[in-house]
C-alpha positions as CSV (number, residue, x, y, z in Angstrom):
1,F,0.0,0.0,0.0
2,W,2.7,2.5,1.0
3,L,4.7,1.8,-2.2
4,K,1.6,2.8,-4.2
5,W,1.1,5.9,-2.0
6,V,4.7,7.0,-2.5
7,A,4.6,6.4,-6.2
8,F,1.5,8.5,-6.4
9,V,3.4,11.5,-5.0
10,S,4.8,12.7,-8.4
11,M,4.5,16.4,-7.6
12,P,4.7,18.5,-4.4
13,R,1.6,18.1,-2.3
14,V,1.1,21.2,-0.2
15,I,-0.7,21.5,3.1
16,L,-1.3,25.0,4.3
17,W,-1.1,25.7,8.1
18,L,-3.4,28.5,9.2
19,G,-4.3,30.1,12.5
20,A,-3.7,32.9,15.0
21,P,-0.3,33.7,16.5
22,A,0.8,31.1,19.0
23,C,-1.9,28.6,18.0
24,G,0.8,26.0,17.5
25,K,1.2,25.8,13.7
26,G,5.0,25.3,13.9
27,S,4.9,22.9,16.9
28,Y,2.1,20.7,15.6
29,S,3.5,20.6,12.0
30,K,6.9,19.4,13.3
31,A,5.3,16.6,15.5
32,V,2.8,15.5,12.8
33,G,5.5,15.8,10.2
34,E,7.6,13.3,12.2
35,A,4.6,11.0,12.4
36,L,4.2,11.2,8.6
37,R,7.9,10.3,8.2
38,R,7.6,7.3,10.4
39,T,4.5,6.1,8.7
40,T,5.4,6.6,5.0
41,G,9.1,7.3,4.9
42,L,8.4,10.8,3.5
43,A,9.7,13.7,5.5
44,P,7.6,16.8,4.7
45,K,9.5,19.9,3.8
46,R,8.4,22.8,6.0
47,I,8.5,26.2,4.4
48,T,7.6,29.5,6.2
49,T,7.2,32.8,4.5
50,S,9.7,34.4,6.9
51,D,12.4,31.9,5.9
52,V,11.7,32.5,2.2
53,I,12.1,36.2,2.7
54,K,15.3,35.7,4.8
55,D,16.8,33.6,2.0
56,E,15.9,36.3,-0.6
57,L,17.6,39.0,1.5
58,K,20.8,36.9,1.4
59,S,20.8,36.8,-2.4
60,P,23.0,39.3,-4.3
61,D,20.0,39.7,-6.7
62,V,17.5,40.6,-4.0
63,N,14.8,43.0,-5.1
64,P,15.7,46.4,-3.6
65,E,12.0,47.0,-2.8
66,L,11.9,43.9,-0.7
67,R,14.9,45.0,1.3
68,R,13.4,48.5,1.8
69,C,10.1,47.0,3.1
70,I,12.0,44.8,5.6
71,E,14.3,47.6,6.8
72,A,11.3,49.9,7.2
73,Q,9.3,47.2,8.9
74,V,6.3,47.7,6.6
75,H,3.9,45.3,4.8
76,V,5.7,43.3,2.1
77,P,3.5,43.0,-1.0
78,A,3.0,39.4,-2.1
79,D,4.5,39.9,-5.5
80,L,7.9,40.6,-3.9
81,F,8.2,37.1,-2.3
82,V,5.7,34.8,-3.9
83,P,7.9,33.9,-6.9
84,A,10.6,32.7,-4.4
85,L,8.0,30.9,-2.4
86,Q,6.7,29.1,-5.5
87,R,10.2,28.2,-6.5
88,Q,10.9,26.6,-3.1
89,V,7.7,24.7,-3.2
90,S,8.2,23.4,-6.7
91,L,11.6,22.0,-5.8
92,A,10.2,19.8,-3.0
93,E,10.2,16.1,-3.8
94,D,7.0,15.2,-1.9
95,V,4.9,16.7,0.9
96,V,5.2,20.4,1.8
97,F,4.0,22.0,5.0
98,L,3.5,25.7,4.1
99,D,3.3,27.8,7.3
100,G,2.2,31.5,7.2
101,F,0.8,31.6,3.7
102,P,-1.7,32.8,2.6
103,R,-2.5,35.5,5.1
104,S,-4.8,37.8,3.1
105,Q,-7.1,38.0,0.1
106,E,-4.1,39.2,-2.0
107,Q,-2.1,36.2,-1.1
108,V,-5.0,33.8,-1.7
109,D,-5.2,35.2,-5.2
110,H,-1.5,34.5,-5.7
111,L,-2.0,31.0,-4.4
112,R,-4.7,30.4,-7.0
113,S,-2.2,31.3,-9.7
114,F,0.8,29.2,-8.6
115,A,-1.0,26.1,-7.3
116,G,-3.7,25.9,-10.0
117,E,-4.3,23.3,-12.6
118,G,-1.2,22.6,-14.7
119,S,1.1,24.2,-12.2
120,G,2.9,21.1,-11.2
121,I,1.9,21.7,-7.6
122,S,-0.9,19.8,-5.9
123,L,-2.8,21.7,-3.1
124,A,-3.7,18.8,-0.7
125,G,-5.6,21.1,1.7
126,A,-5.3,23.3,4.8
127,V,-5.3,22.8,8.5
128,H,-6.9,25.7,10.4
129,L,-6.1,25.8,14.2
130,E,-8.6,27.7,16.2
131,I,-7.5,29.0,19.7
132,P,-9.0,31.3,22.3
133,R,-7.2,34.7,22.5
134,A,-6.2,34.3,26.2
135,W,-4.7,30.9,25.6
136,A,-2.7,32.2,22.6
137,L,-1.4,35.1,24.8
138,A,0.0,32.7,27.4
139,K,1.6,30.5,24.8
140,F,3.0,33.5,22.8
141,T,4.9,34.9,25.8
142,G,6.0,31.5,26.9
143,R,7.7,30.5,23.6
144,L,11.3,29.4,23.8
145,V,13.7,28.3,21.0
146,C,17.0,26.4,21.1
147,P,19.7,28.5,19.4
148,N,21.5,25.3,18.4
149,C,18.9,23.0,16.9
150,D,16.0,25.4,16.4
151,H,13.6,23.1,18.3
152,S,10.7,25.0,20.0
153,Y,9.6,24.8,23.6
154,N,7.1,26.6,25.8
155,D,7.1,27.2,29.6
156,A,3.6,28.5,29.9
157,R,0.8,26.5,31.5
158,V,-2.8,27.3,30.5
159,E,-5.3,26.6,33.3
160,D,-9.0,26.6,33.3
161,D,-10.7,24.5,36.1
162,T,-7.7,22.2,35.5
163,V,-4.5,22.4,33.6
164,V,-5.6,22.1,30.0
165,W,-2.3,22.8,28.4
166,A,0.9,21.9,30.2
167,A,4.2,23.5,29.6
168,D,6.3,22.0,26.8
169,L,9.6,21.7,28.6
170,P,10.8,18.1,28.8
171,E,13.7,17.0,31.0
172,E,15.9,16.3,28.0
173,P,16.3,18.3,24.8
174,K,14.0,17.2,21.9
175,C,17.0,16.9,19.6
176,G,18.6,14.5,22.1
177,G,22.0,16.2,22.4
178,C,22.1,20.0,22.8
179,D,24.4,21.2,25.6
180,G,23.2,23.7,28.2
181,F,19.6,22.7,28.1
182,P,17.4,24.4,29.2
183,S,19.4,27.3,30.4
184,K,20.4,28.4,26.9
185,L,16.9,28.5,25.5
186,I,15.9,31.9,24.1
187,R,12.6,33.5,24.9
188,R,11.2,34.6,21.5
189,D,8.4,37.1,22.3
190,P,8.2,38.3,25.9
191,D,6.1,41.4,25.2
192,S,2.3,41.0,25.5
193,A,1.8,44.3,23.6
194,I,3.5,42.7,20.5
195,F,1.0,39.8,20.8
196,A,-2.0,42.2,21.0
197,S,-0.8,44.0,17.8
198,R,-0.3,40.7,15.9
199,F,-3.6,39.2,17.1
200,D,-5.5,42.3,16.1
201,E,-3.8,42.2,12.7
202,Y,-4.7,38.5,12.4
203,L,-8.4,39.3,13.0
204,A,-8.4,42.1,10.5
205,K,-6.6,40.3,7.6
206,E,-6.1,36.6,8.2
207,A,-9.2,35.3,10.0
208,A,-11.2,35.3,6.8
209,V,-8.6,33.2,4.8
210,P,-9.9,29.7,5.7
211,G,-13.3,30.6,4.4
212,L,-11.7,32.0,1.2
213,L,-9.9,28.8,0.7
214,E,-12.9,26.5,1.0
215,S,-13.8,27.0,-2.6
216,M,-10.3,25.9,-3.7
217,T,-9.4,23.0,-1.4
218,S,-10.4,21.0,1.7
219,V,-10.0,22.9,5.0
220,Q,-9.7,20.9,8.2
221,H,-10.8,23.0,11.2
222,V,-9.2,21.9,14.5
223,R,-10.1,23.5,17.8
224,V,-7.1,23.8,20.2
225,I,-8.3,22.1,23.4
226,G,-4.9,21.7,25.1
227,G,-1.4,20.7,24.3
228,Y,0.2,17.9,22.3
229,P,-1.7,14.9,23.9
230,K,-5.1,16.6,23.6
231,T,-5.0,18.6,20.4
232,G,-2.3,16.8,18.5
233,P,-4.2,13.6,17.8
234,H,-6.9,15.7,16.1
235,V,-4.3,17.5,14.0
236,A,-2.8,14.2,13.0
237,V,-6.2,13.0,11.9
238,A,-6.8,16.2,9.9
239,V,-3.4,15.8,8.1
240,G,-4.0,12.1,7.6
241,Q,-7.4,12.8,6.0
242,L,-5.8,15.3,3.6
243,L,-3.1,12.9,2.5
244,G,-5.0,9.6,2.8
245,V,-2.9,8.0,5.5
246,D,-3.4,6.9,9.1
247,L,-1.0,8.8,11.4
248,A,-2.6,8.0,14.8
249,E,-0.2,5.2,15.8
250,A,2.9,7.0,14.7
251,Y,1.8,10.3,16.4
252,N,1.5,8.4,19.7
253,T,5.1,7.1,19.3
254,V,6.2,10.7,18.7
255,L,4.5,11.8,21.9
256,D,6.4,9.1,23.8
257,D,9.8,9.6,22.2
258,W,9.7,13.4,22.4
259,E,8.3,13.3,26.0
260,L,5.3,15.4,25.0
261,R,2.6,13.7,27.2
């Protein structure tokens, strides 16, 4: 069966990851991506718009207007980075997890053009993570990253009547070998004012994107109800449905191996 599935993947199959700041797009995509690798042998390529723009800025042929927008910290028009994004997606050999795109009507229109019929890119669907604002704030300010291996952690606990989302800070590093863990972890976004600005921008521009995409592809809506053990299985099911694979067993092994329970 898996040989047939692998053979079917003759072009990049893209899954879009959508949701508010700190909803867990990066964390869940890494865990579910590992479950996909263990199940099918295919390691999804994760692409973020921020990484695409960073790569473009390193190029000697970078568009001066792109550099100006970044230096001025203003909105970057989609036509300044979408060609590079499309190029990275088209070079992928199998499944692509695209995080942070599209984020507006303008970007949805660009997606229609580069992932349409005859493009050589298959849009497998989208995963939309829905999270309460208060939970997102806690997780936003609790985010930590390892400067060596880039694994993400979070020391925030979200509590309702009980602890519904435990801190993501295992005793051992997720990569298995970074020195100085956890003392060398870097806090990414300590300022709640930054969160408020980003969340308001999300509501104004991005919240409508899942609805806009429903005419193009399957959108799986997943409500965040806790951390990896509570929400993760639902995310794994959503991705599995989009790709036609069962990721439940492999996701459970990731929870155990990465000490995420």
